[in-house]
Every structure is written in C-alpha cells, then in structure tokens.
C-alpha positions in Angstrom: 0.0 0.0 0.0 1.4 3.2 -1.0 2.2 5.8 1.7 0.6 9.2 1.3 2.9 12.1 2.4 1.8 15.7 2.5 4.8 17.9 2.8 2.9 21.1 3.3 1.0 19.7 6.3 4.1 18.3 7.7 5.8 21.6 7.5 3.0 23.5 9.1 2.7 21.2 12.0 6.4 21.5 12.7 6.4 25.3 12.9 3.8 25.5 15.7 6.2 24.4 18.4 8.9 26.7 17.1 6.7 29.7 17.1 5.4 29.0 20.6 9.0 28.7 21.9 10.1 31.9 20.3 7.2 33.8 21.8 7.9 32.3 25.2 11.5 33.2 25.0 10.6 36.8 24.0 8.1 37.1 26.9 10.6 35.6 29.3 13.3 37.9 28.0 11.1 41.0 28.4 10.1 40.0 31.9 13.8 39.4 32.8 14.9 42.7 31.3 12.0 44.5 32.9 12.8 42.9 36.2 16.4 43.8 35.7 15.6 47.4 34.9 13.3 47.6 37.8 15.9 46.1 40.0 18.6 48.4 38.7 16.2 51.4 39.2 15.4 50.2 42.7 19.1 49.8 43.4 19.8 53.2 41.9 16.9 54.8 43.8 18.0 53.2 47.0 21.5 54.4 46.5 20.3 57.9 45.6 18.0 57.9 48.7 20.7 56.7 51.0 23.2 59.2 49.6 20.7 62.0 49.8 19.8 61.0 53.4 23.5 61.1 54.4 23.8 64.6 52.8 20.7 66.0 54.4 21.3 68.7 57.1 20.8 67.8 60.7 17.4 68.2 62.3 18.5 71.3 64.1 19.9 72.8 60.9 16.6 72.1 59.2 14.7 73.9 62.0 16.8 77.0 61.5 16.9 77.0 57.7 14.2 79.5 56.6 13.7 81.3 53.4 14.6 85.0 53.8 15.3 86.8 57.0 12.5 87.6 59.4 12.8 90.7 61.6 10.3 91.3 64.4 10.5 94.8 65.8 9.2 95.2 69.3 8.4 98.2 71.5 9.9 98.8 74.9 7.0 96.8 76.5 7.6 93.8 74.2 4.6 94.4 72.0 5.1 93.9 68.3 5.4 97.0 66.2 6.0 95.4 62.8 7.3 92.2 61.3 9.4 92.5 58.1 10.2 89.7 55.8 8.7 86.2 56.2 7.3 85.6 59.7 7.9 82.3 61.3 6.6 82.9 64.8 7.7 80.7 67.7 8.8 77.1 67.0 6.2 74.7 68.5 7.6 71.2 69.4 5.3 68.4 68.3 4.4 67.5 71.9 3.1 71.1 72.4 1.4 71.3 69.0 -2.4 71.2 69.5 -3.7 67.7 68.6 -6.6 69.3 66.6 -4.0 71.1 64.4 -2.1 67.9 63.7 -5.2 66.0 62.9 -6.6 68.8 60.7 -3.5 69.0 58.6 -3.0 65.2 58.2 -6.7 64.8 57.3 -6.8 67.4 54.6 -3.3 67.1 53.2 -2.1 63.5 53.7 -4.6 61.1 55.3 -2.2 58.2 55.0 0.8 60.1 56.4 1.5 57.4 59.1 1.2 54.5 56.5 3.6 55.5 53.7 7.4 55.9 53.3 7.3 59.5 52.1 5.6 58.7 48.8 2.1 57.4 48.7 1.3 55.0 45.8 -2.3 55.0 46.7 -2.5 58.7 46.7 -0.8 58.9 43.3 -3.1 56.3 41.9 -6.1 58.2 43.2 -4.9 61.4 41.6 -4.3 59.7 38.3 -7.9 58.3 38.4 -9.3 61.7 39.0 -7.2 63.1 36.2 -8.6 60.5 33.8 -12.2 61.1 35.0 -12.2 64.9 35.1 -9.8 65.6 32.3 -7.5 67.7 34.5 -5.7 67.5 37.8 -8.1 68.0 40.7 -6.0 66.7 43.5 -2.2 66.1 43.9 -0.6 63.0 45.1 2.0 64.9 47.1 2.4 63.8 50.7 3.3 66.0 53.6 6.8 64.7 53.4 7.0 65.6 49.7 5.6 69.1 50.4 8.3 69.5 53.1 11.0 68.4 50.6 9.7 70.8 48.0 9.3 73.8 50.3 12.7 73.3 52.0 15.0 72.2 49.1 13.3 72.8 45.7 11.2 75.3 43.8 7.7 74.9 42.6 8.4 74.2 38.9 6.2 71.5 37.5 8.8 69.5 35.7 9.5 65.8 35.6 13.0 66.3 36.8 11.9 68.3 39.8 9.3 65.7 40.7 11.9 62.9 40.7 14.1 64.9 42.9 11.2 65.6 45.2 10.4 61.9 45.5 14.1 61.1 46.3 14.2 63.8 48.9 10.9 62.7 50.5 12.2 59.1 50.8 15.5 60.4 52.2 13.6 62.5 54.8 11.6 59.5 55.9 14.8 57.4 56.1 16.6 59.9 58.3 13.8 61.4 60.5 10.8 60.1 62.4 7.2 60.8 61.4 6.9 63.2 64.4 10.0 65.1 63.4 8.7 65.4 59.8 5.3 66.6 60.9 6.9 69.1 63.4 9.1 70.5 60.6 6.1 70.7 58.3 3.8 72.4 60.7 6.4 75.0 61.7 7.5 75.8 58.1 4.5 75.5 55.8 3.3 78.8 54.2 -0.1 80.1 55.3 -0.2 83.4 53.4 0.3 87.0 54.3 4.0 86.3 55.0 3.2 83.8 57.7 5.2 80.6 57.8 4.3 78.0 60.4 1.3 77.5 62.7 2.4 79.9 65.4 2.9 82.8 62.9 -0.5 82.1 61.3 -2.2 81.9 64.6 -0.8 85.2 65.7 -1.5 86.9 62.4 -5.1 85.7 62.0 -6.3 85.2 65.6 -3.9 87.3 67.7 -2.6 84.5 70.0 -0.1 81.7 70.2 -0.3 78.6 68.0 -0.4 76.5 71.1 -3.8 77.8 72.0 -5.8 76.9 68.8 -9.4 75.7 69.0 -10.8 73.1 66.5 -12.5 75.8 64.5 -9.3 77.9 64.3 -7.2 74.9 63.4 -9.6 74.1 60.5 -9.2 77.6 59.2 -5.4 77.4 59.3 -5.3 73.9 57.7 -7.5 75.1 54.9 -5.1 77.8 53.9 -2.3 75.5 52.6 -4.2 74.6 49.4 -4.4 78.3 48.3 -3.2 80.8 50.9 -4.2 84.0 49.1 -7.6 82.6 48.1 -8.7 81.2 51.5 -7.2 83.9 53.7 -9.8 85.0 56.3 -8.6 88.6 56.0 -9.0 88.6 52.2 -12.2 86.6 51.8 -13.9 85.5 55.0 -16.7 83.5 53.2 -14.1 81.5 51.2 -12.1 80.8 54.4 -15.3 79.6 56.2 -16.3 77.4 53.4 -12.9 75.8 53.2 -12.8 75.3 56.9 -16.0 73.4 56.7 -14.5 71.1 54.1 -11.6 70.5 56.5 -13.9 69.7 59.4 -15.9 67.3 57.2 -12.6 65.6 56.0 -11.5 65.2 59.7 -14.8 63.6 60.5 -14.6 61.2 57.6 -11.0 60.3 58.6 -12.2 59.6 62.2 -10.1 62.4 63.7 -13.2 64.0 65.2 -16.8 62.9 65.9 -19.9 64.2 64.1 -20.8 66.0 67.3 -17.4 67.7 67.4 -17.7 68.7 63.8 -21.1 70.3 64.4 -19.9 72.1 67.6 -17.0 73.8 65.8 -18.6 77.1 64.9 -16.2 78.5 62.2 -18.4 81.5 61.4 -18.0 82.9 64.9 -14.2 82.6 65.0 -12.8 86.0 66.1 -10.1 87.4 63.9 -7.3 89.7 65.1 -7.4 93.2 63.9 -4.8 93.9 61.3 -2.2 96.5 62.3 -2.1 99.0 59.5 0.6 101.5 58.6 1.1 104.0 61.4 3.4 106.7 62.7 5.6 104.1 64.4 6.9 103.1 61.0 8.9 106.4 60.9 10.7 105.1 63.9 11.3 101.6 62.5 12.5 103.2 59.2 15.1 105.0 61.3 16.1 102.1 63.5 16.3 99.1 61.1 19.2 100.4 58.9 21.3 100.5 62.1 21.3 96.7 62.1 23.9 96.9 59.3 26.4 98.3 61.7 25.2 96.4 64.8 25.1 92.9 63.2 26.6 93.3 59.7 26.9 89.6 58.9 23.7 88.2 60.5 21.2 86.2 58.4 19.3 84.6 61.3 15.7 85.4 62.2 15.8 88.1 64.8 13.8 90.2 67.2 14.7 93.9 67.6 13.8 95.2 71.0 13.5 99.0 70.8 13.1 101.9 73.1 9.7 103.1 71.7 7.0 103.7 74.3 3.7 102.8 72.8 1.7 105.2 75.0 4.1 108.0 74.3 4.0 107.2 70.5 0.2 107.4 70.5 0.3 110.7 72.3 2.9 112.1 69.9 0.9 111.1 66.9 -2.3 112.6 68.4 -0.4 115.8 69.3 0.9 116.3 65.8 -2.3 115.5 64.0 -4.3 117.7 66.3 -2.1 120.8 66.1 -0.4 120.8 62.7 -1.9 123.6 60.6 -3.9 122.6 57.5 -1.6 121.9 54.6 1.5 121.7 56.9 3.5 118.7 58.0 4.6 118.1 61.6 7.4 116.0 63.3 8.2 115.1 66.8 11.2 113.4 68.5 11.2 112.6 72.2 14.1 111.1 74.2 14.6 110.0 77.7 17.5 111.3 79.9 19.8 108.5 78.6 19.0 109.2 74.9 16.5 106.4 74.5 14.0 107.5 71.9 10.5 107.3 73.4 8.5 108.6 70.4 9.2 109.6 66.9 6.7 111.1 64.4 8.1 112.0 60.9 4.9 113.4 59.4 1.2 113.7 59.7 0.5 110.4 57.9 2.9 107.6 57.1 0.7 106.1 54.4 0.5 109.4 52.5 4.2 110.2 52.9 6.8 108.0 54.5 9.5 110.7 54.3 10.9 111.1 57.9 11.1 114.8 58.7 12.3 114.1 62.2 15.6 112.6 61.0 16.1 113.4 57.3 14.7 116.9 56.7 17.0 119.9 57.1 15.3 123.2 58.0 16.3 126.6 59.5 15.7 126.5 63.3 15.1 130.2 63.7 15.5 131.5 67.2 15.9 128.0 68.6 19.5 128.3 67.4 20.0 131.0 70.1 20.6 128.1 72.5 24.1 127.9 71.1 24.7 131.7 71.1 23.8 132.0 74.8 25.7 128.8 75.6 28.8 130.3 74.1 28.2 133.6 75.9 27.7 131.9 79.3 30.9 129.9 78.8 32.7 133.1 77.9 31.7 134.6 81.3 28.2 136.1 80.9 25.6 135.4 83.6 21.8 135.5 83.4 21.7 138.7 85.5 24.3 140.6 83.4 23.2 143.7 81.7 23.0 144.0 77.9 21.5 146.7 75.7 18.7 146.0 73.3 19.4 148.6 70.6 20.1 148.9 66.9 23.5 147.5 65.9 25.5 147.0 62.7 27.9 144.1 62.4 30.1 143.7 59.3 27.5 145.6 57.3 24.6 143.6 58.7 21.9 145.4 60.7 19.6 143.0 62.5 16.4 144.4 63.8 13.7 143.6 66.3 10.2 143.2 65.0 8.4 146.5 64.6 11.6 148.4 65.2 11.1 148.1 69.0 14.0 148.1 71.4 14.0 147.8 75.2 17.3 149.5 75.9 19.3 148.1 78.9 18.0 144.7 80.0 19.5 141.6 81.4 20.6 138.5 79.6 17.6 136.5 81.0 15.1 139.0 79.6 16.8 139.1 76.2 16.6 135.4 75.9 13.1 135.0 77.3 11.8 137.5 74.7 14.2 136.3 72.0 15.8 139.7 71.2 17.6 139.6 67.9 19.9 142.5 68.5 21.2 141.1 71.8 21.8 137.7 70.2 23.8 139.4 67.4 25.9 141.4 69.9 26.6 138.3 72.0 27.6 136.3 68.9 29.9 139.0 67.7 31.5 139.4 71.1 32.2 135.7 71.7 32.9 135.1 68.0 30.6 133.5 65.4 33.2 130.7 65.1 32.7 130.0 68.8 29.0 129.7 68.4 29.5 127.3 65.5 31.9 125.2 67.6 29.4 125.1 70.4 26.7 123.9 68.1 29.0 121.2 66.7 30.0 120.3 70.3 26.3 119.7 71.1 25.7 117.4 68.1 24.7 119.5 65.1 25.9 117.5 62.2 24.9 119.7 59.3 27.1 122.5 57.8 27.2 125.7 59.8 28.0 129.1 58.4 29.8 131.7 60.4 28.3 134.8 58.9 26.8 137.2 61.5 23.2 136.2 60.6 24.0 132.7 61.8 23.0 133.8 65.3 19.4 133.9 64.2 19.3 130.4 62.9 20.2 130.7 59.2 22.0 127.3 59.1 19.9 124.3 58.3 19.6 121.6 61.0 18.0 118.2 61.5 15.4 117.9 64.2 16.9 114.9 65.9 20.2 116.9 66.2 18.4 119.8 67.9 16.6 117.4 70.3 20.0 115.9 71.2 21.4 119.3 72.0 18.5 120.2 74.3 18.7 116.8 76.0 22.4 117.5 76.7 21.4 120.7 78.4 18.9 118.7 80.4 21.7 116.3 81.3 23.6 119.2 82.9 26.0 119.6 80.0 26.9 115.9 79.6 26.8 114.3 76.2 23.7 112.3 75.2 23.4 110.1 72.1 19.9 109.2 70.9 19.4 105.5 70.3 16.5 103.3 69.5 17.7 99.6 69.9 18.0 98.1 73.4 18.9 94.6 72.3 18.7 92.2 69.4 17.8 88.5 70.0 17.1 85.4 68.0 13.5 84.2 68.0 14.7 81.6 70.6 15.9 84.4 72.9 19.6 84.3 72.4 21.0 87.8 72.8 23.0 88.9 69.8 23.5 92.6 70.7 22.8 94.7 73.8 23.1 98.5 73.9 25.9 99.9 75.9 25.9 103.6 76.6 29.1 105.5 75.9 30.8 107.1 78.8 29.3 110.7 78.9 31.6 113.6 78.1 31.1 116.9 79.8 30.4 119.4 77.0 30.3 122.6 79.1 30.9 123.3 82.8 28.0 122.7 85.2 27.5 126.4 85.8 27.0 127.0 82.1 24.4 124.2 81.9 22.7 125.7 84.9 22.7 129.2 83.4 21.2 128.1 80.1 18.5 126.1 82.0 17.7 129.3 83.9 17.2 131.1 80.6 15.2 128.3 79.0 12.7 128.0 81.9 12.2 131.7 81.9 11.3 131.6 78.2 8.5 129.1 79.0 7.4 130.9 82.2 6.9 134.4 80.8 8.4 134.5 77.3 7.8 133.1 73.9 7.1 129.6 75.1 4.2 130.1 77.4 2.0 127.7 75.5 4.3 124.9 76.4 3.5 125.0 80.1 2.2 121.7 81.5 1.8 122.4 85.2 5.4 121.3 86.2 8.8 122.8 85.6 9.6 123.1 81.8 12.6 124.6 80.1 12.5 125.3 76.4 12.8 127.6 73.4 10.7 128.5 70.4 11.9 129.0 66.9 10.2 130.8 64.0 11.7 131.4 60.6 11.0 134.0 58.0 7.5 134.3 56.6 6.2 131.6 59.0 7.9 128.8 57.0 9.0 126.9 60.1 7.8 126.7 63.6 9.8 124.9 66.4 9.5 124.2 70.0 12.2 122.3 71.9 12.3 121.7 75.6 12.5 119.3 78.5 10.8 118.3 81.8 11.1 115.4 84.2 14.0 113.9 82.3 12.2 113.8 78.9 13.4 116.1 76.1 11.1 116.7 73.1 11.3 118.7 69.9 8.4 119.6 67.6 8.7 121.1 64.1 5.9 122.2 61.8 6.0 123.6 58.3 5.4 122.7 54.6 7.7 120.4 52.6 7.9 123.0 49.8 9.0 125.7 52.4 6.1 127.9 51.6 4.6 130.2 54.3 2.1 128.8 56.7 -0.2 131.6 57.9 -0.1 132.0 61.6 2.6 129.4 62.2 5.0 130.4 65.0 7.1 128.4 67.4 5.1 129.6 70.3 1.7 128.6 68.9 1.0 125.2 67.2 4.4 123.6 68.0 4.4 124.7 71.6 0.8 123.4 72.0 1.7 120.1 70.5 4.7 119.9 72.8 2.5 120.5 75.8 -0.2 118.0 74.7 2.4 115.3 74.3 4.5 116.0 77.4 1.4 115.9 79.7 1.0 112.2 78.7 4.8 111.4 78.5 5.5 112.8 82.0 2.3 111.7 83.7 3.8 108.8 85.6 7.0 110.7 86.6 7.3 113.0 89.6 8.0 116.7 88.8 11.6 117.6 88.9 12.8 121.0 89.9 15.7 122.3 87.9 19.0 123.0 89.7 18.6 126.7 89.4 16.1 129.1 90.9 13.6 130.6 88.6 14.2 134.3 88.5 11.7 136.3 86.5 12.7 139.5 84.8 11.5 142.7 86.4 10.4 144.0 82.9 7.5 142.5 81.0 8.3 143.0 77.3 6.7 141.9 74.1 8.5 138.8 72.5 10.6 139.6 69.5 10.4 137.6 66.3 8.0 134.9 67.7 5.0 137.1 67.8 5.6 140.4 66.0 7.9 139.8 63.0 5.2 138.5 60.8 2.6 141.2 61.1 1.5 143.1 58.0 4.2 143.9 55.5 7.1 143.3 57.8 8.9 140.0 57.5 12.4 138.8 56.8 14.4 136.3 54.8 18.1 135.1 54.8 19.7 136.1 51.6 22.4 134.0 49.9 25.1 135.9 51.8 23.5 135.1 55.1 22.1 138.5 55.7 18.6 139.1 57.1 16.6 141.2 54.6 13.2 142.8 55.0 10.4 142.2 52.5 7.7 144.7 51.7 5.6 142.3 49.8 5.6 138.9 48.1 5.2 138.0 44.5 1.7 137.6 43.1 2.0 133.8 43.3 3.0 134.0 47.0 6.7 133.4 46.5 9.4 135.5 48.1 11.5 137.9 46.1 15.0 137.6 47.5 16.9 140.9 47.4 13.8 143.2 47.1 14.0 144.9 50.5 13.1 148.4 51.5 16.4 149.2 53.0 18.6 146.4 54.4 21.3 148.6 55.9 19.7 151.9 56.6 19.2 152.8 60.3 15.8 151.7 61.5 13.8 154.4 63.2 12.9 153.8 66.8 9.1 153.3 66.8 8.9 153.2 70.6 10.2 150.9 73.3 8.3 147.8 74.3 7.8 149.4 77.7 7.1 153.1 78.4 9.9 155.5 79.3 9.0 156.0 83.0 8.9 152.2 83.5 12.2 151.6 81.9 13.8 154.4 83.9 12.5 153.1 87.2 13.3 149.4 86.3 16.9 150.2 85.4 17.6 152.9 88.1 18.3 155.6 85.7 17.4 159.3 86.2 13.9 160.2 84.9 13.9 161.2 81.2 17.0 159.1 80.3 15.0 156.7 78.1 13.3 159.6 76.3 16.6 161.3 75.8 18.2 158.2 74.3 15.3 157.9 71.9 15.7 161.5 70.9 19.4 161.1 70.2 19.9 157.4 69.2 23.6 156.4 69.0 23.8 152.9 67.4 27.0 151.2 68.3 28.9 149.1 65.9 30.8 146.4 67.8 34.2 145.6 66.4 33.9 142.5 64.3 35.8 139.3 65.2 36.2 139.8 68.9 36.3 136.4 70.5 35.6 137.5 74.0 33.9 140.4 75.7 36.2 143.0 77.3 37.7 141.9 80.6 37.2 138.2 80.1 40.0 135.7 80.0 
C-alpha cells in the first residue's frame, strides 16, 4: 500500500512548536529585562535615597533653615510694632502642637501620612484616576513629606526632573527622620499666606494668639489655607475661608479624627479674627532704626527680634499731638528722648501712608531763634551770667543790621530778659563778642551734624539743621551739660531668645561746665514761664525755646521736663509760608499735649537753678511780632537778614527786594514806656526819652572772640 505524504501539512505542523517557543522566550526575556531594569532602578533609587539621606542637614539645621530673614520689631514693653520679611513665629515642638492642628493637617493634606514611606502610591493612583475622569488634575498626590521636601529644598516648577528629585528627597527624609520630626518641621514651616510661615505665625496673624492655643475651628481655618493661601485667607475673603474650613472639618470627621458632634460644635463662622495692624506713625521710627542693624550685626542672616526703646503710649500721644495741632496743609514732626538718649517717640509726618518721608531725622530746615541756644551757651561759657546787663538797641555788624520786630528796642535789660523775649539785636551782639566761630563750635559740640555758616546772621538760625540733632542738643542741656546720644535699639535676640546685641551707653563727656548748663537752663525755663514759650507750660517745671523762621515757614519748640526732652517742628515740605505758624503757637501746644502724657507717671523735677523772672514785661521779639502786616524777613544767599515789603503775586518771596537792608531803622517806641524803663533800670527820669531823641547805634568791632575783661 502506497504511503501518502503531505509535505505542506508536515511543515505547518512542525512550525507551531517553534513559534510558541520563540514567543515564550521573548516574553521571558522581556520579563527578565523588565525585572532587571526595575531592580537596577530600585538599586539606583535606594543608592540615591541613602546618599541623599546622608547629605541632608541635621534636624537642628533644618529647623533654623528659613527662606529669607525675618525681623520682628518690638516696642519697649515687648509688644510687636511690625514684622518684616517672612514671619515664622515661635517654634512649637510636636508635643506642644495642638492635637486638633495635627489631625486637621493630616486629614486634609495627607490622610495616609503614618502609613507610607514618604511617597504614597495609593494617593498617586487616586490622583491619576481623578485626572482621567475629570480631564485635568483636581488633586495632587504629594504627601506631607513631599511638600516639606519641595518647600525646603526645591522650587515649585512643575517638571518631571523636579518631581523625581522631590520623591528622592521625600524618601530620604523618611529614612533619616521620624514621622513626628517630619510633621513638626512641616507644621512650623508650611506657608499660610500673608508672609506667615508656620502654625504659630499664622495663629498670631489671624487670631492674635499663640499657635499652642488653637481651637478646633481655628485649626480648621489654618489647615484650609495650605491649598491656596491667598484665596482662602480670612482677612481677604472671610466667606471662602469659612467654606474651606467646613471642608476641612468634614474631612476630619470622615477620617475619624473628630466625631460628628465635634464637627457640628466647631462654629467656624464665629471665630474671632485679630485686627490687622495698619501702617502708622511708628513706621517712621522703624525706618530710622532698622538700617542701624547693618552696623550692629553686619553679617547676620538669622531670624531676629529687635527690642526697641519706643514707648507705645508716648508714641500714640505724639501722633495725636501732631495730627491735632499741625496747621492745615502743613507737616509736623516730633522726637522725644529719655534722659539717657532712649527715643521714646518719633513722628516723621502727619500720615505715614500718604508720605513716609521722615522729617524728624532726614529733613533739614532753619531753626530760627531755637538756634540762640548755642549763642547763649557760648556767651555763658565766655563769662556772661543770666543777670548781666545788655543793651537792646540797633547794631550793625560787618554791614549787617539785624532788627527787632516792629523796630522796637528795650534798651538796657539783662541776659535773662533778652533770651526770654528772643531779642535779635542782643543775640547778634553776644555772637559778635564771643565770635561766630565760637557759636558754630558750640553747636558742633552739642551734636549739630549739618554745615554751619559763620556769617553774622547765623545767630538767628540761618543754618539748616535736623530735628533729631536739635533734640539731642537740648537733651544734653537737660543732662547738665553731659553728652547724650539718641538711640532706638535696646537689644537684638534670635527668635529663641539668644542675645546677639545689647546696647551699651558710651561714657558721657562733659560738654560745658555745670554752671554753664545751669545758666542756660535758667534762661530756658524763663522763656517758658513768661516768654515766647508760654503755650508749652504743663503744670510742672519746663525749660524750652521757640523758633520761628521767616515768613512763617518753620515753627519749632524744643524743651525738657522730668528727664524727657522733646522737639516739635511744623512747616510745609515746599517751604512755603504757613499763615499764623510760630514756634510759640502750634508747635508749643503740640509739645504740651504730648508732654502731659509722657511725663504723667513721673514725679515733677525741679531744675537745679532758681527761677528768677525779669522785672520787665516785654513783648516777645520775632516769635509774635515779626510776621505782622508787611514786615517779615528772609536770609539772603550771603546770610544777611533782609526785610520784604511784599511777596510776589504767586505768593513766593523775592530775595533781594528789600526796602532798605542797611539803613538805620527808626525807633518806633520801646516795648515798655519811658518811665517804667527808667524806674526798672535805676536811671534818672527822662533818660529813656533822651536816648530815643538822640539814638547812637553802636557798631561792635567784628571778630572779637571774648567780651572785654574776660579771659
């Protein structure tokens, strides 16, 4: 029987095993290579994680590593004035962190925090499913550990490379630190908006108390901020914050962190928010203080607290005094220092929000008659005494003829009277006799840091000064002639309390002998008692001096009482005239309003000199009379006082257009009548009238450094 053989069928049947074997080998090879790649990746990832873990900073270093420098500025009583830069608050250890805060954050940000190794595959899968269902990312798969890694070491770029590094860092963090340590780092570092980093900073910003005292409702508000700090901020959108907090509470209940009853009892809508501290006049002070840190701690990059000398009650009183008394359209400034130079209050303008220019420390203005402090200091040091006789009469010095307002002269009077009534001609004579250079040196000795001219008119305050320098000078008089340096920083500490800097006062230097300081104090208290500074009286001993510049452009009052020295300036920034502004009016009233508050808790202090009032009652000179009608003055480019007849149509001055700058000024009558002057000075009757009928202006020899007979 013949054998039938089908080659095609035989061939086909033989290929089947071959093909199955090839496919099996390919599958096995793929699996092997896949496993090999996975194994290599795992080895590489493990190596990367271990290497990263070894290179991670210590826990203490991570605690102190913060983005940007935070500076908390505190007042003298410890209250916070302002926080600059990112605010981290106090570090709260995990065992003191409220349980409700921990549970709220874990429930809403990473429910499986205690079950994963830094990366949560379940969370990632869940976020992928949501991505597929919704068509876009609705929830992230980042764990608390990943967020900590990103916030501490990385930026927020959404790139694959950044995500891989984030995962490696998260695994490394879990390798090196415990869950409690990671949660503590996170809760003290996560950003909650408004510059607040960490639970304590957020609690203080939004609720006004420590993060250790959070209620369940408050914790839900704070935990809800992490997703979108600016959107859910309770100070920006209260409704959005409440709605988000309700979501957090619901999530906590679903996670078993709280019971349904606790969720219902947490009344988020009635959570009391802290009042936001707006911009205020204390910012003038902080703007002056903070640049000093560059000299105090030049290389510091740690988070610090700056404890200052500012007295909150005094600062409020200073702000109120300036705002209540500054003329409409004018600015005002005030500086007040304690007997050791500690700045108690500083106001650099009527409104910091409108203008943050600090007129108390930066502006330079003419001090007017307040400058006579240095003229009389130089005269007292040269040998003059408050009771010594001088003559108030027309004089000409190096071609310059100063005049008293209204052309009135009192004739022979004593130094005390001349100062109390701010007599220009007497100041000019004293300056000429002791030497204008000596007056300039005295001003420099007492802390005036701006350029000082030595032309004769300088005795009337033609050199620009800074207010804080003038306050320093008066405080040194209050200190009986000893040097005083204004300062605003008592100490600088870290947020943990480590003292980095503590103020140490320089040894005081005696600027003038005690008797000179006593003599000028005698004159200053007389000026307040009966002279140009009467509006500065506060019911206790006060010594001070007014200052008014030409055309009412500047008004000053500077004085001291009970160890506190205060200066007030008012005027316009454009140096235009302010109708009615004189040192003895608004500035003196502002001084009194402030000092009544500042000295309220101090006992009155009697000055170490008896108050001797002049026997003559005269009209003050340039403080009350120089600005009447068509008679006012300006300092020309040569330093000379010139008299204006009128102003330009637009209200501006016309330098050089004077009626007669050098011609003798007719005597329009003494401030007191002839008989009174004769009796007061012990002269024969008719002497005063005779002098007026035959005036004989004297012209002191220029350049004399000392009056005759003085060594």
